[in-house]
C-alpha positions in Angstrom: -18.4 27.4 -14.3 -16.1 28.0 -11.8 -18.3 25.2 -9.5 -17.9 22.7 -12.0 -14.3 23.4 -12.5 -13.7 22.8 -8.8 -15.8 19.9 -9.0 -14.1 18.5 -11.6 -10.8 19.1 -9.7 -11.9 17.6 -6.5 -12.8 14.4 -7.9 -10.1 13.8 -10.1 -7.8 14.4 -6.5 -10.2 11.8 -5.2 -9.6 9.4 -8.4 -6.0 10.0 -8.3 -5.6 9.4 -5.1 -7.2 6.0 -5.2 -5.5 4.9 -8.1 -1.9 5.9 -6.3 -3.0 4.2 -3.1 -3.6 1.1 -5.2 -0.6 1.1 -7.1 1.2 1.6 -3.8 -0.8 -1.6 -2.6 0.4 -3.8 -5.4 3.9 -2.6 -5.2 4.1 -3.3 -1.4 2.8 -7.0 -2.2 5.0 -7.5 -4.9 7.8 -6.4 -2.9 6.7 -8.7 0.2 7.0 -11.5 -2.4 10.4 -11.2 -3.4 11.5 -10.6 0.2 10.2 -13.7 0.8 11.7 -14.8 -2.4 15.0 -13.8 -1.2 14.6 -15.1 2.3 13.5 -18.6 1.3 16.8 -18.6 -0.9 19.1 -17.7 1.9 17.8 -20.5 3.7 18.2 -23.0 1.7 22.0 -22.1 0.6 22.7 -22.0 3.7 21.2 -25.6 4.6 22.7 -26.5 1.8 26.4 -25.0 3.1 26.0 -26.7 6.5 25.0 -30.0 4.9 28.5 -29.5 3.1 30.4 -28.5 5.6 29.0 -31.4 7.9 30.5 -34.2 4.8 34.0 -32.6 5.0 
């Protein structure tokens, strides 16, 4: 009984660790995507500001 319980706990830890890793990777990719979007928006805003300043 004890051996089966330990095996079950080890399996659960491995599966849980793999799931946590995948969740972390997915969050990292989403975070990276949002950071890229923000940088793109910042560059666009900077270009528009420069264009407006040249017109004045």
